[in-house]
NUMI-790261 format. One record per residue: z negated, x, y of N, C-alpha, C, CB in turn. Coordinates in steps of 0.001 Angstrom, whole numbers, padded with zeros to 6 digits, m for minus. Glycine has a CB too. Example, Ala and Ser with C-alpha at 12.3 -4.5 7.8 and 13.67 -1.06 7.14 Angstrom:
// residues 2
n_up n_east n_north ca_up ca_east ca_north c_up c_east c_north cb_up cb_east cb_north
m007800 013190 m005690 m007800 012300 m004500 m007800 013200 m003300 m009046 011308 m004473
m007080 012850 m002250 m007140 013670 m001060 m007870 012900 000030 m005725 014084 m000598
***
This chain:
// residues 199
n_up n_east n_north ca_up ca_east ca_north c_up c_east c_north cb_up cb_east cb_north
m017405 038460 074981 m016777 037153 075233 m016333 037105 076683 m017757 035971 074912
m015083 036823 076899 m014622 036742 078273 m014874 035354 078844 m013140 037090 078361
m015078 035338 080134 m015307 034067 080824 m013990 033307 080877 m015884 034291 082265
m014009 032053 080449 m012760 031298 080342 m012798 030069 081218 m012492 030898 078898
m011658 029478 081360 m011557 028231 082106 m011763 027078 081135 m010182 028114 082837
m012980 026529 081103 m013304 025445 080189 m012945 024108 080819 m014792 025479 079808
m012707 023116 079958 m012403 021784 080467 m013594 021223 081215 m012000 020843 079327
m013329 020383 082185 m014398 019766 082957 m015104 018724 082109 m013851 019134 084249
m016309 018349 082546 m017078 017331 081827 m016336 016000 081849 m018486 017171 082443
m015665 015685 082964 m014913 014433 083026 m013773 014422 082017 m014365 014212 084434
m013053 015530 081896 m011982 015601 080904 m012542 015541 079494 m011164 016878 081090
m013673 016177 079303 m014337 016144 077993 m014679 014704 077613 m015620 017018 078006
m015249 013957 078566 m015623 012567 078282 m014393 011756 077881 m016309 011926 079510
m013293 011974 078596 m012073 011233 078261 m011550 011644 076895 m010993 011457 079327
m011540 012945 076637 m011010 013443 075385 m011802 012924 074193 m011006 014952 075388
m013106 012858 074318 m013968 012470 073198 m014316 010996 073172 m015226 013261 073239
m013646 010232 073995 m013876 008788 074045 m015323 008459 074375 m013493 008148 072721
m015939 009299 075192 m017329 009058 075534 m017473 007838 076419 m017921 010268 076218
m016350 007387 077010 m016424 006143 077770 m016848 005004 076845 m015062 005825 078444
m016456 005073 075576 m016895 004074 074598 m018389 004210 074374 m016130 004227 073260
m018829 005448 074237 m020238 005712 074014 m021071 005260 075201 m020464 007189 073746
m020607 005577 076414 m021353 005180 077604 m021451 003664 077692 m020692 005744 078869
m020362 002981 077387 m020383 001526 077399 m021337 000963 076372 m019005 000985 077159
m021404 001622 075231 m022316 001164 074188 m023758 001313 074629 m022080 001933 072894
m024082 002421 075288 m025458 002648 075720 m025867 001656 076808 m025625 004081 076226
m024925 001328 077690 m025243 000385 078761 m025392 m001022 078214 m024163 000417 079844
m024530 m001395 077247 m024506 m002767 076789 m025257 m003033 075507 m023132 m003184 076619
m025998 m002043 074998 m026634 m002233 073704 m027935 m003006 073840 m026889 m000890 073038
m028661 m003055 072759 m029872 m003864 072706 m030930 m003342 073662 m030423 m003899 071292
m031921 m004178 073909 m033007 m003805 074810 m033872 m002698 074222 m033866 m005018 075127
m033738 m002431 072921 m034505 m001345 072311 m034183 m000022 072995 m034211 m001251 070800
m032910 000208 073263 m032520 001436 073942 m033132 001505 075334 m030999 001539 074029
m032981 000434 076122 m033540 000408 077479 m035045 000630 077452 m033219 m000925 078168
m035704 000015 076482 m037156 000158 076360 m037538 001601 076076 m037696 m000755 075255
m036816 002239 075164 m037132 003631 074816 m036851 004580 075972 m036332 004065 073590
m035812 004303 076746 m035531 005132 077919 m036680 005019 078923 m034188 004713 078580
m037118 003797 079206 m038218 003593 080154 m039501 004248 079668 m038453 002101 080384
m039781 004088 078377 m040980 004712 077806 m040902 006227 077888 m041170 004279 076350
m039725 006778 077576 m039557 008227 077626 m039735 008781 079026 m038198 008608 077103
m039095 008148 080011 m039200 008624 081393 m040619 008456 081936 m038206 007875 082288
m041315 007411 081490 m042683 007176 081956 m043642 008275 081504 m043178 005827 081458
m043300 008963 080415 m044165 010034 079915 m044159 011258 080830 m043733 010439 078516
m043132 011374 081670 m042993 012532 082570 m042980 013844 081780 m044142 012551 083607
m042385 013807 080599 m042284 014996 079750 m040858 015520 079768 m042727 014682 078301
m040737 016792 080087 m039433 017439 080056 m039340 018319 078812 m039196 018274 081345
m038189 018327 078192 m037914 019185 077037 m036629 019952 077335 m037787 018346 075701
m036738 021058 078077 m035539 021741 078564 m034808 022587 077520 m035909 022609 079704
m035447 022860 076371 m034871 023776 075390 m033565 023219 074820 m035871 024042 074258
m032544 024085 074752 m031275 023713 074146 m031080 024573 072887 m030084 023899 075162
m030359 025680 072992 m030259 026608 071858 m030181 028031 072378 m029022 026283 070974
m030592 028983 071518 m030499 030407 071845 m031128 030728 073202 m029042 030848 071837
m032268 030158 073485 m032985 030379 074755 m032210 029906 075984 m033304 031848 074909
m031207 029091 075773 m030513 028434 076881 m031262 027137 077162 m028986 028164 076546
m031554 026880 078436 m032358 025713 078802 m031723 024937 079943 m033769 026140 079190
m032059 023657 079991 m031679 022849 081142 m032337 023437 082382 m032084 021356 080946
m031628 023395 083479 m032153 023948 084730 m031635 025341 085021 m033653 023976 084690
m031076 026018 084017 m030476 027320 084258 m029106 027138 084914 m030352 028120 082936
m028567 028226 085426 m027276 028168 086100 m026143 028432 085117 m027226 029177 087251
m024936 028118 085558 m023761 028431 084742 m023653 029942 084537 m022472 027882 085404
m024041 030709 085543 m024031 032166 085413 m024998 032608 084320 m024397 032834 086753
m026180 031985 084265 m027137 032284 083202 m026529 031988 081830 m028434 031473 083398
m025829 030844 081750 m025204 030435 080484 m024192 031478 080027 m024518 029058 080632
m023292 031886 080925 m022292 032884 080557 m022951 034212 080178 m021303 033094 081710
m023990 034590 080915 m024690 035831 080610 m025328 035807 079237 m025740 036102 081650
m025956 034684 078886 m026575 034559 077577 m025528 034586 076469 m027392 033276 077499
m024413 033891 076690 m023349 033886 075694 m022763 035286 075506 m022248 032901 076099
m022666 036034 076586 m022177 037412 076496 m023120 038261 075647 m022026 038026 077902
m024427 038104 075855 m025414 038842 075048 m025303 038455 073568 m026853 038568 075566
m025179 037165 073302 m025070 036684 071923 m023790 037193 071268 m025106 035148 071886
m022711 037273 072048 m021445 037784 071541 m021574 039253 071152 m020337 037605 072585
m022254 040036 071983 m022434 041462 071684 m023249 041657 070413 m023118 042176 072859
m024137 040710 070114 m024949 040785 068889 m024219 040217 067678 m026263 040041 069085
m023020 039686 067888 m022253 039128 066790 m022685 037728 066376 m022345 040028 065624
m023444 037053 067226 m023951 035727 066881 m023021 034604 067308 m025297 035520 067506
m022207 034840 068313 m021247 033824 068762 m019904 034474 069032 m021758 033096 070029
m018887 033635 069071 m017541 034062 069425 m016930 032974 070299 m016664 034333 068149
m015782 033276 070852 m015079 032276 071656 m014547 031189 070747 m013929 032917 072468
m014763 029943 071104 m014325 028820 070294 m012869 028471 070533 m015184 027623 070568
m012366 027454 069821 m010959 027073 069940 m010607 026536 071321 m010619 026040 068898
m009416 026887 071763 m008853 026399 073025 m009715 026738 074239 m008660 024906 072951
m010562 027753 074128 m011418 028191 075239 m012321 027081 075763 m010564 028716 076370
m012680 026119 074908 m013475 024989 075354 m014903 025020 074833 m012820 023717 074935
m015192 025922 073929 m016514 025988 073317 m016901 027433 073035 m016551 025166 072025
m018179 027609 072745 m018702 028837 072170 m018941 028530 070689 m020033 029329 072907
m018606 029447 069805 m018667 029206 068362 m019794 029992 067702 m017340 029568 067713
m020570 029303 066866 m021606 029934 066043 m021485 029370 064638 m023048 029691 066630
m021609 030235 063630 m021563 029790 062240 m022989 029558 061750 m020827 030832 061339
m023219 028352 061270 m024511 028005 060679 m024433 028275 059182 m024892 026508 060965
m025095 029353 058754 m025143 029698 057337 m026525 030266 057042 m024014 030719 056953
m026700 030904 055898 m028015 031415 055522 m028472 032576 056404 m027997 031853 054078
m027564 033150 057185 m027912 034248 058103 m028124 033778 059536 m026827 035303 058081
m027928 032508 059791 m028063 031996 061153 m029533 032000 061583 m027476 030570 061256
m029815 032550 062770 m031189 032486 063284 m031530 031105 063835 m031391 033536 064372
m030526 030248 063934 m030704 028927 064525 m031096 027887 063479 m029429 028495 065232
m030311 027834 062394 m030516 026806 061366 m029724 027202 060128 m030081 025384 061879
m030301 026978 058953 m029652 027331 057695 m029393 026056 056877 m030527 028339 056888
m028181 025508 056958 m027871 024262 056243 m027574 024517 054765 m026677 023560 056899
m027532 023444 053991 m027158 023551 052575 m025691 023957 052432 m027413 022214 051846
m024838 023436 053310 m023422 023799 053325 m023113 024416 054680 m022503 022558 053044
m022408 025531 054667 m022115 026232 055916 m021351 025338 056894 m021311 027503 055631
m021702 025470 058169 m021104 024656 059216 m020607 025535 060362 m022114 023623 059733
m019649 024996 061088 m019224 025583 062352 m019856 024767 063467 m017659 025617 062481
m020589 025447 064335 m021223 024799 065483 m020513 025284 066745 m022768 025111 065541
m019864 024368 067431 m019238 024663 068720 m020098 024037 069798 m017761 024129 068788
m020369 024777 070871 m021230 024233 071919 m020782 024697 073293 m022680 024637 071680
m021174 023925 074295 m020926 024292 075679 m021858 023478 076569 m019435 024061 076067
m022320 024092 077656 m023257 023430 078561 m022612 022309 079354 m023852 024434 079506
m023435 021349 079721 m023041 020299 080662 m023633 020669 082014 m023527 018868 080188
m022780 020804 083021 m023212 021284 084327 m023029 020204 085386 m022439 022548 084717
m023959 020169 086345 m023801 019248 087463 m022914 019901 088534 m025191 018850 088055
m022789 019259 089674 m021903 019772 090735 m022383 021101 091301 m021794 018756 091860
m023673 021388 091153 m024222 022663 091630 m024203 023726 090533 m025655 022466 092140
m023500 023441 089410 m023403 024370 088282 m024755 024674 087642 m022764 025658 088737
m025605 023655 087575 m026891 023749 086878 m026754 023030 085534 m028061 023129 087741
m027291 023637 084483 m027209 023034 083153 m028092 021794 083093 m027626 024048 082061
m027496 020669 082748 m028228 019400 082592 m028178 018892 081162 m027660 018341 083529
m027533 019652 080280 m027459 019242 078885 m026533 020155 078107 m026990 017795 078774
m026182 019722 076897 m025330 020512 076022 m024495 019569 075179 m026166 021462 075127
m023253 019969 074914 m022416 019213 073999 m022114 020076 072779 m021108 018751 074691
m022068 019430 071627 m021841 020123 070363 m020702 019443 069599 m023137 020147 069509
m019942 020242 068889 m018909 019740 067978 m019133 020458 066651 m017433 019984 068544
m019416 019703 065604 m019891 020292 064355 m018994 019844 063210 m021364 019898 064081
m018693 020789 062307 m017927 020469 061102 m018364 021398 059980 m016395 020593 061357
m018047 021003 058757 m018295 021880 057619 m017223 022952 057572 m018329 021081 056295
m017630 024204 057307 m016658 025254 057056 m015981 024950 055720 m017334 026673 057049
m014701 025162 055643 m013988 024851 054410 m013618 023392 054283 m014807 025251 053239
m013771 022634 055391 m013425 021212 055356 m011963 021012 054967 m013700 020561 056717
m011714 019959 054208 m010356 019518 053897 m010373 018013 053750 m009811 020200 052605
m009301 017334 054098 m009293 015868 054025 m009461 015341 052611 m008011 015332 054603
m009255 016193 051614 m009384 015790 050211 m010781 016067 049635 m008340 016511 049377
m011653 016740 050410 m012993 017084 049912 m013967 016008 050367 m013449 018499 050420
m014323 015117 049470 m015062 013916 049843 m016404 014220 050493 m015278 013057 048634
m017174 015143 049909 m018526 015370 050434 m018560 016260 051669 m019384 015980 049367
m017383 016564 052237 m017328 017303 053495 m016805 016437 054641 m016451 018539 053337
m016660 015139 054383 m016190 014235 055436 m017331 013962 056414 m015655 012901 054829
m016976 013511 057590 m017941 013411 058688 m019060 012405 058439 m017225 013041 059947
m018842 011384 057593 m019936 010448 057351 m021090 011123 056614 m019437 009243 056552
m020791 012136 055774 m021837 012918 055122 m022429 013923 056106 m021281 013643 053877
m021558 014505 056910 m021997 015472 057917 m022944 014829 058925 m020790 016071 058641
m022720 013573 059243 m023567 012859 060210 m025037 012940 059801 m023129 011381 060328
m025321 012706 058536 m026710 012787 058061 m027262 014203 058232 m026800 012359 056579
m026431 015186 057896 m026870 016584 058015 m027134 016971 059465 m025821 017522 057415
m026299 016478 060368 m026480 016803 061789 m027767 016180 062320 m025270 016315 062620
m028054 014944 061941 m029306 014317 062385 m030506 015078 061849 m029370 012848 061934
m030436 015510 060591 m031525 016318 060011 m031697 017613 060784 m031250 016626 058522
m030580 018272 061106 m030629 019518 061861 m031252 019302 063237 m029225 020107 062005
m030836 018255 063918 m031374 017980 065252 m032877 017708 065200 m030647 016787 065883
m033333 017022 064161 m034769 016770 064016 m035521 018080 063780 m035033 015786 062854
m034959 018962 062965 m035627 020242 062700 m035623 021146 063929 m034953 020958 061528
m034533 021123 064686 m034451 021977 065865 m035300 021468 067026 m033016 022099 066306
m035348 020146 067206 m035961 019594 068414 m037195 018731 068165 m034955 018789 069147
m037435 018331 066908 m038620 017515 066613 m038609 016208 067385 m039893 018288 066935
m039796 015666 067589 m039923 014462 068398 m039670 013189 067619 m038986 014529 069550
m039275 012164 068344 m039080 010837 067771 m037873 010797 066835 m038912 009809 068881
m037887 009861 065879 m036742 009741 064975 m035533 009129 065688 m037117 008890 063752
m034380 009286 065061 m033170 008640 065555 m033231 007142 065274 m031912 009263 064909
m032599 006368 066110 m032376 004956 065832 m030909 004657 066113 m033321 004043 066691
m030386 003640 065473 m028977 003308 065615 m028774 002200 066627 m028391 002905 064277
m027711 002336 067409 m027320 001292 068338 m026468 000252 067611 m026554 001889 069541
m026384 m000919 068170 m025563 m001967 067581 m024078 m001655 067704 m025866 m003300 068236
m023718 m000922 068745 m022319 m000566 068968 m021924 000623 068094 m022074 m000242 070455
m020609 000794 067895 m020105 001877 067057 m019027 002672 067791 m019549 001321 065737
m018822 003909 067340 m017700 004727 067766 m016923 005049 066503 m018166 006037 068530
m015639 004770 066519 m014783 005029 065358 m015330 004385 064081 m014628 006530 065151
m015840 003168 064225 m016366 002379 063103 m017613 002970 062459 m015308 002229 062060
m018278 003870 063145 m019529 004446 062651 m020617 004232 063702 m019359 005968 062324
m021856 003996 063257 m022937 003750 064212 m023268 004984 065046 m024179 003284 063478
m023712 004735 066255 m024175 005796 067154 m025663 005971 066934 m023862 005464 068656
m026101 007211 066759 m027528 007503 066574 m028070 008156 067837 m027760 008424 065336
m029238 007715 068260 m029854 008221 069491 m031326 008504 069234 m029686 007207 070661
m031832 009566 069855 m033275 009809 069882 m033665 010171 071307 m033688 010943 068878
m034815 009696 071715 m035293 009931 073077 m036703 010497 073023 m035258 008625 073915
m036878 011657 073628 m038176 012328 073708 m038428 012681 075162 m038224 013607 072800
m039326 011968 075802 m039534 012182 077223 m038231 011924 077964 m040052 013612 077499
m037797 012904 078753 m036564 012739 079523 m035330 013255 078792 m036691 013446 080846
m035517 013721 077553 m034373 014259 076799 m033788 013201 075865 m034797 015502 075987
m032495 013023 075928 m031791 012120 075017 m030811 012921 074180 m031056 010999 075796
m030829 012680 072865 m029867 013296 071957 m029061 012179 071307 m030581 014189 070878
m027752 012237 071456 m026845 011237 070896 m025932 011920 069888 m026013 010536 072016
m025788 011313 068710 m024949 011869 067647 m023988 010784 067182 m025815 012406 066453
m022711 011133 067033 m021740 010151 066563 m020581 010833 065863 m021228 009303 067724
m019936 010101 064967 m018754 010576 064245 m017563 010532 065182 m018486 009723 062969
m016865 011662 065288 m015677 011703 066148 m014408 011376 065365 m015542 013080 066802
m014258 011989 064197 m013129 011693 063318 m013536 012071 061904 m011831 012458 063761
m012587 012228 060981 m012943 012527 059592 m013628 013872 059427 m011715 012490 058733
m013393 014765 060356 m013935 016124 060234 m015163 016371 061107 m012871 017125 060588
m015117 015928 062349 m016111 016353 063321 m017166 015298 063631 m015431 016747 064579
m018394 015791 063809 m019480 015002 064381 m019815 015636 065724 m020744 014948 063425
m020009 014806 066724 m020367 015292 068051 m021816 014944 068369 m019426 014702 069118
m022461 015834 069073 m023819 015585 069558 m023863 015947 071035 m024883 016404 068741
m024613 015177 071783 m024773 015418 073220 m026259 015381 073544 m023984 014360 074074
m026751 016427 074178 m028124 016443 074692 m028042 016280 076199 m028887 017770 074298
m028811 015339 076721 m028767 015064 078165 m030187 014909 078712 m027930 013783 078457
m030350 015274 079968 m031586 015010 080698 m031440 013649 081351 m031888 016128 081761
m032254 012694 080940 m032134 011337 081472 m032404 011260 082972 m033082 010418 080744
m033115 012250 083515 m033346 012267 084961 m032048 012461 085741 m034334 013371 085323
m031036 013007 085090 m029783 013306 085777 m028609 012545 085199 m029502 014780 085720
m028852 011702 084219 m027772 010959 083573 m027310 009822 084469 m028225 010416 082207
m025994 009763 084723 m025475 008715 085613 m025111 007485 084800 m024244 009219 086408
***
């Protein structure tokens, strides 16, 4: 896998309408604020992301790990040089879903190029706008199940606000926040963030 020029986190936020998501998190019910305070008070860090990539590693570490995974045939370069691609199927060492999925991922880096989280873009392989059970509202449930199996911890809860007319799901475990939301008819997005560094 060659090192590419990926979009910045700011451009990513604009592209994915995360400004809507950020506004929802700031303006939502006190349940969210309460869970954030409770999580941070635990002083528990959960740095694990995927494929032995962790928060606190450098961008160089991230590229090095992706290069190793590419040589093993586990990942490939994603579309538009903006993601790393992994296929979730019965051979995946990460997760084996009922229906094969495409998992696109890329690290979230701070100004010092340290990983502070991960962004994911997930869809069913073989998706088509005419295939009802492959639309993102069904995928949303599968993604939440996958995130629970991969990361454990507290269950998801829904915010009062919505993105694209679908509820935003959030789970908070110590300082780690996982947010899942429907992006469009095909894609579900997930964001893992360290609340200690979330602005």
